[in-house]
Backbone as a printed PyTorch tensor [residue, N CA C, xyz], in Angstrom:
tensor([[[-24.6020,  -7.6850,  14.9010],
         [-22.4210,  -8.4280,  14.6200],
         [-22.9390,  -9.7270,  15.3610]],

        [[-23.3300,  -9.7700,  16.2450],
         [-23.3720, -11.0400,  17.3220],
         [-25.0000, -11.9060,  16.5670]],

        [[-25.9660, -10.7740,  16.0170],
         [-26.6970, -12.5470,  14.7450],
         [-25.3190, -12.3000,  13.8090]],

        [[-24.8360, -11.7660,  12.9960],
         [-24.8150, -12.2690,  12.1010],
         [-23.5230, -13.2150,  11.9400]],

        [[-22.6160, -13.5440,  13.7970],
         [-22.1910, -14.9760,  14.3910],
         [-22.5250, -15.7190,  14.6080]],

        [[-23.6800, -15.3500,  14.5450],
         [-24.4290, -16.8080,  15.2870],
         [-24.5510, -17.4590,  14.3160]],

        [[-25.6840, -16.7650,  12.6590],
         [-26.0680, -17.0870,  11.7550],
         [-25.1580, -18.1260,  10.6200]],

        [[-23.2530, -17.2880,  10.9910],
         [-22.1150, -17.6460,  10.3090],
         [-21.9470, -18.6550,  10.5250]],

        [[-21.1950, -18.6660,  12.0660],
         [-21.9990, -20.1030,  13.0590],
         [-22.6070, -21.8110,  12.0200]],

        [[-23.7670, -20.9870,  12.2840],
         [-24.4700, -22.3930,  12.5600],
         [-24.4090, -22.5360,  11.0510]],

        [[-24.2050, -21.2680,  10.2980],
         [-23.8350, -22.7540,   8.4750],
         [-22.7440, -23.1170,   8.8660]],

        [[-21.4760, -22.3520,   9.4730],
         [-20.2530, -22.8660,   9.3040],
         [-20.9360, -24.7610,   9.4900]],

        [[-21.6020, -24.7590,  10.6790],
         [-21.3160, -25.6990,  11.5310],
         [-21.8620, -27.5550,  10.5020]],

        [[-23.7900, -26.6780,   9.5080],
         [-24.3880, -27.3320,   9.0680],
         [-23.9350, -27.7480,   7.3190]],

        [[-22.3070, -26.6970,   6.9190],
         [-22.9080, -27.2160,   6.3420],
         [-21.2760, -27.1710,   5.4080]],

        [[-19.9450, -26.4510,   6.3150],
         [-18.6650, -26.1700,   5.4950],
         [-17.8230, -27.2540,   6.6310]],

        [[-18.4030, -27.4040,   7.6570],
         [-17.4270, -28.6420,   8.3170],
         [-17.5710, -30.4510,   8.2250]],

        [[-18.1730, -30.6090,   7.5550],
         [-17.6960, -31.7210,   6.5380],
         [-17.1930, -31.4070,   5.5410]],

        [[-16.8970, -30.9060,   5.2820],
         [-15.7540, -30.6920,   3.6160],
         [-14.5800, -30.0150,   4.7030]],

        [[-14.8800, -28.9490,   5.0800],
         [-13.7440, -29.0110,   6.6820],
         [-13.0050, -30.3150,   6.5860]],

        [[-12.8940, -31.6800,   7.6810],
         [-13.1010, -32.4140,   7.7360],
         [-12.2830, -33.7090,   7.0150]],

        [[-13.2170, -34.0390,   5.7140],
         [-12.6910, -34.8830,   5.3190],
         [-12.0550, -33.5550,   3.8460]],

        [[-11.9380, -32.7950,   3.4580],
         [-10.4370, -32.7480,   3.2200],
         [ -8.8650, -32.9360,   3.3550]],

        [[ -8.2920, -33.5610,   2.0190],
         [ -6.6500, -33.4440,   2.2500],
         [ -6.0830, -33.1460,   4.1100]],

        [[ -6.5230, -31.4500,   3.6420],
         [ -5.6440, -31.2120,   4.3920],
         [ -5.7260, -31.1890,   6.3150]],

        [[ -6.8300, -32.3070,   6.2260],
         [ -7.3260, -32.9450,   7.6430],
         [ -5.4870, -34.1210,   7.6520]],

        [[ -5.3920, -34.3750,   6.9100],
         [ -4.1430, -35.5590,   7.1980],
         [ -2.7160, -34.9450,   7.8120]],

        [[ -3.1980, -33.5250,   8.1660],
         [ -1.5200, -33.1640,   9.3410],
         [ -1.7680, -32.3210,  10.4370]],

        [[ -1.3070, -33.4470,  11.2040],
         [ -1.2700, -33.5770,  12.3970],
         [ -1.0250, -31.9200,  13.3980]],

        [[ -0.1900, -31.4000,  12.4430],
         [  0.1070, -29.7800,  12.7690],
         [  0.4810, -28.9470,  12.4440]],

        [[  0.6300, -27.4460,  12.4230],
         [  0.1790, -26.1750,  11.6180],
         [  1.6730, -25.8950,  10.9070]],

        [[  2.8990, -26.4440,  11.7530],
         [  4.7460, -26.5330,  10.7460],
         [  4.1650, -27.1570,   9.7270]],

        [[  3.4390, -28.7240,   9.2580],
         [  3.0130, -29.4840,   8.2850],
         [  2.3820, -28.4450,   7.9690]],

        [[  1.0690, -27.9490,   7.8790],
         [  0.3570, -27.0940,   7.1430],
         [  1.5530, -26.2260,   6.1720]],

        [[  2.0840, -25.1340,   7.1460],
         [  2.2810, -24.4650,   6.3930],
         [  3.6170, -25.0390,   5.8060]],

        [[  3.7500, -26.1120,   5.6290],
         [  5.9990, -26.1900,   4.0370],
         [  4.7910, -26.4500,   3.2380]],

        [[  3.0130, -27.1680,   3.7540],
         [  2.2880, -27.5310,   1.9300],
         [  1.4570, -26.3780,   1.2830]],

        [[  1.3870, -24.9460,   1.9390],
         [  1.5150, -24.4480,   1.6850],
         [  1.6310, -23.0930,   0.5310]],

        [[  0.6520, -23.5130,  -1.0170],
         [  1.7000, -22.8400,  -1.8650],
         [  1.5870, -21.9910,  -2.2780]],

        [[  1.9730, -20.9460,  -1.6080],
         [  1.9920, -19.7140,  -1.3850],
         [  3.3290, -19.2290,   0.2900]],

        [[  4.3970, -17.9920,  -0.6570],
         [  5.3440, -17.7120,   0.4720],
         [  4.1720, -16.5990,   1.8180]],

        [[  5.8020, -16.0530,   2.6820],
         [  4.9570, -15.8200,   4.0590],
         [  5.2930, -14.1200,   3.0770]],

        [[  6.3370, -13.9340,   1.5900],
         [  5.6250, -12.9420,   1.3990],
         [  4.0000, -12.6970,   0.5710]],

        [[  3.8130, -13.6240,   0.4670],
         [  2.7510, -13.9470,  -0.1670],
         [  1.1050, -14.1750,   0.4450]],

        [[  1.3460, -13.0810,   2.1580],
         [  0.1040, -13.4650,   2.6420],
         [  0.0940, -12.6070,   3.4810]],

        [[ -0.7870, -12.2740,   4.0390],
         [ -0.9630,  -9.9430,   4.5520],
         [ -2.4110, -10.7820,   6.1930]],

        [[ -2.0000, -10.3670,   7.2340],
         [ -2.6880, -10.6860,   8.3960],
         [ -3.8370,  -9.7960,   7.7400]],

        [[ -4.9570, -10.1650,   8.7880],
         [ -5.8900,  -9.4840,   8.5500],
         [ -5.8400,  -7.8810,   9.2060]],

        [[ -5.6470,  -7.9760,  10.9640],
         [ -4.6330,  -6.0340,  10.6780],
         [ -3.6140,  -5.6820,   9.7520]],

        [[ -3.2520,  -5.3340,   9.3740],
         [ -2.5450,  -4.8110,   7.9430],
         [ -3.4460,  -5.0130,   6.8840]],

        [[ -3.8810,  -5.9320,   6.5480],
         [ -5.3220,  -5.5930,   5.2770],
         [ -6.2070,  -4.5440,   5.5270]],

        [[ -6.9140,  -5.2230,   7.2880],
         [ -7.2950,  -3.7250,   7.7460],
         [ -7.2200,  -2.4850,   7.3220]],

        [[ -6.2830,  -2.2460,   7.9300],
         [ -4.7350,  -1.3130,   7.8270],
         [ -4.6390,  -0.5400,   6.6530]],

        [[ -5.1810,  -1.9370,   5.1700],
         [ -4.2970,  -1.0910,   3.9570],
         [ -5.6940,  -0.2710,   3.6810]],

        [[ -6.6660,  -1.2690,   3.5370],
         [ -8.1880,  -0.8970,   3.4210],
         [ -8.6940,   0.6530,   3.6170]],

        [[ -8.0600,   1.1000,   4.8650],
         [ -8.4520,   2.1500,   5.6380],
         [ -7.1610,   2.9720,   4.6070]],

        [[ -6.1290,   3.0020,   5.2350],
         [ -4.8880,   3.7840,   4.7360],
         [ -4.9690,   4.6110,   3.3150]],

        [[ -5.5470,   3.4940,   2.1680],
         [ -5.4430,   4.4310,   1.5970],
         [ -6.2050,   3.6760,   0.0470]],

        [[ -7.5810,   3.8760,  -0.9620],
         [ -7.2460,   2.6360,  -1.5130],
         [ -7.2170,   2.5130,  -3.2000]],

        [[ -6.6290,   1.5470,  -3.1240],
         [ -5.7270,   1.3460,  -4.3580],
         [ -6.5600,   0.9660,  -5.5560]],

        [[ -6.7760,   1.4740,  -6.7420],
         [ -7.8600,   1.5010,  -7.3590],
         [ -7.5050,   0.3690,  -7.9950]],

        [[ -6.3660,  -0.7110,  -8.1500],
         [ -6.0290,  -1.6870,  -9.1880],
         [ -6.3930,  -3.2980,  -7.9280]],

        [[ -6.7300,  -2.7810,  -6.9660],
         [ -6.7660,  -3.7260,  -5.6980],
         [ -7.9610,  -4.6680,  -6.4100]],

        [[ -8.2960,  -6.5100,  -6.2160],
         [ -8.5470,  -6.4440,  -6.3230],
         [ -9.3540,  -8.1600,  -5.1830]],

        [[-10.2730,  -7.7260,  -4.3630],
         [-10.3000,  -9.0020,  -3.6070],
         [-11.6710,  -9.2790,  -3.8630]],

        [[-10.6600, -10.9330,  -3.2000],
         [-11.6380, -12.5430,  -4.2380],
         [-11.8070, -12.7160,  -2.7430]],

        [[-13.0810, -13.6070,  -3.1590],
         [-13.8340, -14.1420,  -1.8730],
         [-14.0630, -16.1540,  -3.3230]],

        [[-13.4330, -16.6950,  -2.4620],
         [-13.2480, -18.0240,  -3.0040],
         [-13.5800, -19.4110,  -1.8260]],

        [[-14.6530, -18.8880,  -1.0410],
         [-14.8040, -19.3430,  -0.2350],
         [-17.0090, -19.9500,  -0.7850]],

        [[-17.9000, -20.6840,   0.0300],
         [-19.1420, -20.4320,  -0.0430],
         [-19.8110, -19.3770,  -0.8750]],

        [[-20.8880, -19.5770,  -1.5430],
         [-21.8290, -17.9540,  -1.4940],
         [-22.7580, -17.7400,   0.3380]],

        [[-23.0660, -18.6710,   0.0990],
         [-24.1330, -18.4730,   1.6370],
         [-22.8810, -17.4830,   2.6090]],

        [[-21.7630, -17.7290,   3.4060],
         [-20.7960, -16.3660,   3.5380],
         [-20.3350, -16.0930,   3.5560]],

        [[-20.8520, -15.5800,   1.7110],
         [-20.5040, -14.4070,   1.3140],
         [-21.4110, -13.8240,   1.8730]],

        [[-22.1110, -14.0380,   1.3980],
         [-23.7600, -13.4570,   1.5310],
         [-24.0680, -13.2360,   3.3310]],

        [[-23.2310, -13.1430,   3.7430],
         [-24.1290, -13.0720,   5.8460],
         [-22.7900, -11.8490,   6.0800]],

        [[-21.8810, -12.1230,   4.8340],
         [-21.2470, -11.1540,   5.4870],
         [-19.6620, -11.0320,   4.5050]],

        [[-19.2940, -10.0750,   4.2900],
         [-17.5340, -10.2370,   3.5410],
         [-16.9960,  -8.9340,   3.2440]],

        [[-15.8560,  -9.0850,   2.5470],
         [-15.6460,  -7.3360,   3.2010],
         [-15.8670,  -6.6860,   2.0540]],

        [[-16.0310,  -5.1170,   2.5020],
         [-16.3130,  -3.7080,   1.2030],
         [-15.5820,  -4.4740,   0.6120]],

        [[-15.7760,  -3.8150,  -1.3290],
         [-16.0850,  -3.9860,  -2.8790],
         [-15.2930,  -5.7780,  -3.0960]],

        [[-15.3740,  -6.2570,  -1.8600],
         [-14.3980,  -7.9680,  -2.6290],
         [-15.7310,  -8.5010,  -3.3840]],

        [[-15.6870, -10.0180,  -4.6840],
         [-15.8030, -10.3090,  -4.9960],
         [-16.1300, -12.2770,  -4.7270]],

        [[-17.5020, -12.6850,  -4.8490],
         [-17.2890, -14.1350,  -4.8470],
         [-16.6660, -14.3970,  -6.0900]],

        [[-16.6330, -15.0200,  -6.0430],
         [-15.8500, -16.4550,  -7.5100],
         [-14.9300, -18.2040,  -6.9360]],

        [[-16.2630, -18.6000,  -6.1410],
         [-15.9980, -19.8350,  -6.1980],
         [-16.7670, -21.0420,  -6.0320]],

        [[-16.4310, -21.8420,  -5.3100],
         [-16.1600, -22.0080,  -3.9650],
         [-14.5690, -22.4520,  -5.1660]],

        [[-13.4690, -23.5240,  -4.4600],
         [-12.4280, -23.2490,  -4.9970],
         [-11.9180, -25.0820,  -5.0560]],

        [[-12.9340, -24.8700,  -3.9350],
         [-12.5900, -26.2520,  -3.6770],
         [-13.5380, -27.5100,  -4.7810]],

        [[-14.0110, -26.4520,  -6.0000],
         [-14.6410, -27.1130,  -6.7620],
         [-14.4510, -26.3330,  -8.5090]],

        [[-14.6990, -27.3930,  -9.0880],
         [-14.6310, -27.2810, -10.8060],
         [-15.3260, -25.8410, -11.1730]],

        [[-16.7300, -26.3380, -10.9700],
         [-17.7070, -24.4350, -11.4140],
         [-16.7070, -23.3250, -10.6860]],

        [[-16.3420, -23.2740,  -9.5330],
         [-15.7900, -22.9360,  -8.5240],
         [-14.2990, -22.0170,  -9.6060]],

        [[-13.3550, -22.9600,  -9.6020],
         [-12.1470, -21.9430,  -9.9640],
         [-12.5160, -22.4260, -11.3270]],

        [[-13.9980, -22.5500, -11.9150],
         [-13.5710, -22.7870, -13.9890],
         [-13.8520, -20.7140, -14.1090]],

        [[-15.1750, -20.5370, -12.7710],
         [-15.2350, -19.0670, -12.8400],
         [-14.6810, -18.4280, -12.3440]],

        [[-13.2880, -18.6180, -10.9100],
         [-12.3270, -17.9070, -11.0440],
         [-11.8320, -17.5480, -12.2270]],

        [[-11.3810, -18.6990, -13.0680],
         [-10.2710, -17.5730, -14.0630],
         [-11.1410, -17.8750, -15.3300]],

        [[-11.8720, -17.2140, -15.5900],
         [-12.9570, -16.2700, -16.0740],
         [-13.2450, -15.4750, -15.6580]],

        [[-13.4030, -14.7820, -14.6070],
         [-13.0030, -13.9910, -13.5730],
         [-11.8770, -13.0580, -14.1330]],

        [[-10.6790, -14.1960, -13.8500],
         [ -9.4950, -13.2570, -13.5790],
         [ -9.1280, -13.6460, -15.4240]],

        [[ -8.8900, -13.7150, -16.2410],
         [ -8.9340, -13.7250, -17.1020],
         [ -8.4130, -12.1760, -18.3200]],

        [[ -9.3080, -11.1440, -17.8230],
         [ -9.8760, -10.2460, -18.0760],
         [ -8.9280,  -9.3120, -16.8240]],

        [[ -8.0780,  -9.8100, -16.1820],
         [ -7.1480,  -8.6290, -15.5790],
         [ -5.8550,  -8.5400, -15.8210]],

        [[ -5.2010,  -8.0980, -15.8300],
         [ -3.7090,  -7.6070, -15.9860],
         [ -2.7240,  -8.8420, -15.3290]],

        [[ -1.7430,  -9.4120, -15.7290],
         [ -1.1250, -10.5680, -15.1080],
         [ -0.4000,  -9.4370, -13.2010]],

        [[  0.1030,  -8.3260, -13.5970],
         [  0.4760,  -7.3880, -11.8030],
         [ -0.6530,  -7.3610, -11.7660]],

        [[ -2.3750,  -7.5150, -11.4780],
         [ -3.0820,  -6.6510, -10.8760],
         [ -2.9770,  -7.0610,  -9.1210]],

        [[ -2.7860,  -5.9620,  -8.1070],
         [ -3.3360,  -6.2110,  -7.3660],
         [ -4.2980,  -7.2350,  -6.4940]],

        [[ -4.2970,  -8.8670,  -6.3670],
         [ -5.5430,  -9.2370,  -5.8720],
         [ -5.3360,  -9.2720,  -4.5910]],

        [[ -5.9980, -10.0300,  -3.7480],
         [ -6.0830, -11.0260,  -2.7130],
         [ -7.1680, -11.8330,  -2.7760]],

        [[ -6.6910, -12.9100,  -1.9610],
         [ -7.7350, -13.6250,  -2.3730],
         [ -8.2750, -14.1980,  -0.6060]],

        [[ -9.3680, -14.7110,  -0.7180],
         [-10.0700, -14.8340,   1.0720],
         [-11.1910, -16.5950,   0.9020]],

        [[-10.5740, -16.6290,   2.1010],
         [-12.2590, -18.1380,   2.4160],
         [-12.4150, -18.0930,   3.7380]],

        [[-11.4660, -18.2540,   4.9170],
         [-12.1070, -18.5780,   6.1600],
         [-13.2370, -18.8830,   6.8710]],

        [[-14.1060, -20.2840,   5.8550],
         [-15.0010, -20.8400,   6.1150],
         [-14.4200, -21.9880,   7.1440]],

        [[-13.5730, -22.4180,   7.5800],
         [-13.2080, -23.3360,   8.0510],
         [-11.0690, -22.3880,   8.9870]],

        [[-10.4510, -23.5930,   9.7690],
         [ -9.2090, -23.6060,   9.9810],
         [ -8.1880, -23.0660,   8.5550]],

        [[ -8.0980, -21.8950,   8.8100],
         [ -7.2040, -21.8940,   7.4410],
         [ -6.5900, -23.5100,   7.1490]],

        [[ -5.5100, -24.1740,   8.6930],
         [ -4.7350, -25.7690,   7.8250],
         [ -5.4120, -26.8290,   7.0910]],

        [[ -7.5270, -26.1840,   7.2370],
         [ -8.2350, -26.9440,   6.8130],
         [ -8.7640, -26.3520,   5.8580]],

        [[ -8.6110, -25.0030,   5.7570],
         [ -9.5040, -24.8820,   4.4160],
         [ -8.8520, -25.4040,   2.9030]],

        [[-10.3810, -26.2170,   2.3240],
         [-10.7130, -26.6080,   0.6550],
         [-10.5570, -25.5440,  -0.3720]],

        [[-10.6050, -24.5760,   0.4090],
         [-11.5600, -23.2860,  -1.3340],
         [ -9.9840, -22.6780,  -1.4280]],

        [[ -9.3300, -22.2820,  -0.4650],
         [ -7.7150, -20.7280,  -0.5410],
         [ -6.7920, -22.1080,  -1.7430]],

        [[ -6.3480, -22.8690,  -1.4390],
         [ -4.5640, -23.2270,  -2.1450],
         [ -5.0870, -23.7330,  -3.4230]],

        [[ -6.7050, -24.3590,  -3.6530],
         [ -6.6370, -24.3830,  -5.4890],
         [ -6.8330, -23.4760,  -6.1190]],

        [[ -7.5850, -22.2470,  -5.1960],
         [ -7.7890, -20.9950,  -5.8510],
         [ -6.7550, -20.5060,  -6.2540]],

        [[ -5.7610, -20.1550,  -5.0280],
         [ -3.9910, -19.5910,  -5.1860],
         [ -3.2400, -20.5740,  -6.3780]],

        [[ -3.2120, -21.7270,  -6.7680],
         [ -2.9040, -22.4480,  -7.8310],
         [ -3.4800, -22.0870,  -8.7010]],

        [[ -4.4040, -21.6030,  -8.5760],
         [ -5.1030, -21.7140, -10.2320],
         [ -4.3630, -20.2930, -11.1370]],

        [[ -4.6500, -19.2190,  -9.7840],
         [ -3.9970, -17.7760,  -9.8530],
         [ -2.2490, -17.5800,  -9.8520]],

        [[ -1.9570, -18.2820,  -9.3810],
         [ -0.5830, -18.7320,  -9.8800],
         [ -0.0200, -18.6140, -11.5420]],

        [[ -0.7150, -20.1070, -11.7820],
         [ -0.2000, -20.8990, -12.6090],
         [ -0.6940, -20.0250, -14.2260]],

        [[ -2.3430, -19.4460, -14.1790],
         [ -2.1670, -17.8380, -14.6800],
         [ -1.3980, -16.9400, -14.9440]],

        [[ -0.6550, -17.0230, -14.3520],
         [  0.8160, -15.6930, -14.2040],
         [  0.6660, -14.8450, -13.1420]],

        [[  0.2230, -14.5720, -12.5710],
         [ -0.5190, -13.3350, -11.3700],
         [  0.3340, -12.5930, -10.8470]],

        [[  1.3440, -11.9870, -11.0550],
         [  2.8170, -11.0520,  -9.9180],
         [  1.5660, -10.6950,  -8.1980]],

        [[  1.4770, -10.1970,  -8.0370],
         [  1.4390,  -9.9620,  -7.0950],
         [ -0.1700, -10.2210,  -6.4440]],

        [[ -0.3110, -11.2020,  -6.1640],
         [ -0.9660, -12.3390,  -5.4680],
         [ -1.0510, -12.2560,  -3.8200]],

        [[ -1.6860, -12.2260,  -3.5610],
         [ -1.5910, -12.3130,  -2.1710],
         [ -2.7740, -13.2740,  -1.3490]],

        [[ -2.7400, -13.6540,  -0.3380],
         [ -3.9430, -14.4190,   0.5700],
         [ -4.0890, -14.2920,   2.0440]],

        [[ -4.9250, -13.6920,   2.6620],
         [ -5.7390, -13.6080,   3.5430],
         [ -5.6450, -14.0230,   4.5230]],

        [[ -4.7150, -13.6070,   5.1750],
         [ -4.0510, -14.9380,   6.2350],
         [ -5.6160, -14.8860,   7.9470]],

        [[ -6.5550, -15.4780,   8.0190],
         [ -7.7890, -15.6240,   8.6560],
         [ -7.3190, -17.4560,   9.2800]],

        [[ -6.9460, -17.5070,  10.6310],
         [ -6.2300, -18.5190,  10.9990],
         [ -7.5260, -19.8410,  11.2630]],

        [[ -8.1470, -19.0360,  11.7530],
         [ -9.4120, -19.9250,  12.8510],
         [-10.7010, -19.0620,  12.0310]],

        [[-11.4620, -18.4340,  11.1600],
         [-12.1640, -18.1180,  10.3360],
         [-12.5930, -16.7490,  10.5340]],

        [[-13.6770, -16.5830,   8.9970],
         [-13.7850, -14.9740,   8.8450],
         [-14.5020, -14.1380,   9.8560]],

        [[-15.3610, -15.3990,  10.4750],
         [-15.8580, -14.4640,  12.0040],
         [-15.1240, -14.5020,  12.9130]],

        [[-14.2970, -14.6470,  13.4930],
         [-13.0510, -14.7650,  14.5770],
         [-11.9850, -13.6360,  13.9630]],

        [[-11.6350, -13.6470,  12.6390],
         [-10.9950, -13.2670,  12.4970],
         [ -9.9310, -11.3720,  11.2750]],

        [[-11.9710, -12.0050,  11.7230],
         [-12.0210, -10.2810,  10.7890],
         [-13.1710,  -9.7420,  11.5170]],

        [[-14.4020, -10.5530,  11.1210],
         [-15.7420,  -9.6970,  11.8610],
         [-15.5690,  -9.4050,  13.1570]],

        [[-14.9690, -10.2510,  14.1100],
         [-15.3020,  -9.9200,  15.3620],
         [-13.9980,  -9.2720,  16.1730]],

        [[-13.7240,  -8.7080,  14.9960],
         [-12.1170,  -7.5490,  15.4250],
         [-12.4260,  -6.5740,  15.1480]],

        [[-13.9460,  -6.3340,  13.7780],
         [-14.6270,  -5.2690,  14.2150],
         [-14.4360,  -4.2280,  12.6600]],

        [[-13.2940,  -5.4010,  11.4580],
         [-13.3030,  -4.4520,  10.4230],
         [-14.6050,  -4.8360,   9.4570]],

        [[-14.6130,  -4.0990,   8.5850],
         [-15.0640,  -3.7410,   7.6440],
         [-16.0340,  -4.9300,   6.9360]],

        [[-16.9540,  -4.4800,   7.2520],
         [-17.7610,  -6.3750,   5.7200],
         [-20.1040,  -5.1980,   5.4010]],

        [[-19.5190,  -5.8900,   4.3440],
         [-20.7620,  -6.0540,   3.4820],
         [-22.0450,  -6.6000,   3.8270]],

        [[-23.5630,  -7.0540,   3.8840],
         [-23.9580,  -7.4580,   4.0550],
         [-24.3070,  -8.2830,   2.2190]],

        [[-24.4950,  -9.1050,   1.9940],
         [-25.4160,  -9.5680,   0.8550],
         [-24.8240, -10.5210,  -0.4940]],

        [[-25.2360, -10.4050,  -1.4290],
         [-24.9770, -11.0470,  -2.6010],
         [-23.7990,  -9.9050,  -3.5690]]])
């Protein structure tokens, strides 16, 4: 588990840190300002602890867990049964996400997540959420990972799978 964290952090530093720092989100100086700009409401979010509990208690067959970050981090570790459709910050990633989502019912239970970098600077979640919302999905939630997937999910001991 520790090696996974080291690999994930190294990949983050080499590939994602520049994107996170240059993201338009970096213009915000406070968490409150960033939260005001989020395209989702509080009711459309779920914490890592609550989502892990939800996954453990019962498995909803209609649940779609979608990772919208970069493939290298997904391959390093991801939530079991999640699918990769991203990154949400790129046109090809959004196109892939929309193509996948077009086959889902509009009332599908969808949870999207990234965790590439601190949520306030994540370049992937907001475009992915907005695209799905514009497609008319009515049960869409964002997994809130304030620091990163490694810190807020893996290090907490929540379930993971490796590989792509």
